[in-house]
C-alpha positions, 0 to 999 in steps of 0.5 A: 711285806709277805715272806711268801714267794711271788709265785705262791697262789696266795700272793699271785692270785690274792682275789681268788675265792677260797674253796673247801679243799683249800680250807681242809688242806690248811686245817690239816697243816695247821693241826699238824703244826700245832701237834708238833709244837710249831704253833702255840695254843693262842696262835693256833686259835687265832689262825683257825679263826682267820682260816675260816673267816677268810673269803680270798686267798690273799686273806690266808697269807698270815695263816700260810706264813706261820705254817711249815713249808709244804713239800710239793714233790716226793723224793725219787726212788733212786735218790733214797739211801740204801740202809745196807750201804756205807756212804760212798759205796754204790748200791747194788742194782735191783728192780722193784716188784712191779717191774719184775712182775711185768717182765714175768708176764712178758716172758710168759706171753712170749713163751705161749706165743712160741708154743702156738707158733710151733704148734701151727708149724708142726 
């Protein structure tokens, strides 16, 4: 029995053909696991053989089960810890560079519009 969740494409779509992007992604993950020491040399070679001989996603289950869980989302900016605040303290409000740039462009556009309106009225 597999320890992958039933929602995993390897279990829910086991007959789907393996495409090249899938092989590249799993190869990259397998190489990373080997580099970090999570997979030994013999297991690495065995899994690499399974990865490149597999025709369907279901045949990749033994490979995927040995790999670390793949992160499917990025950490939201507002959740990230500020380095200059102590635990329990509120971080000062701020804005990122893109927001500041957009506000600057909008204010510049409003200023130009105001100048044009005044020029027409006078």
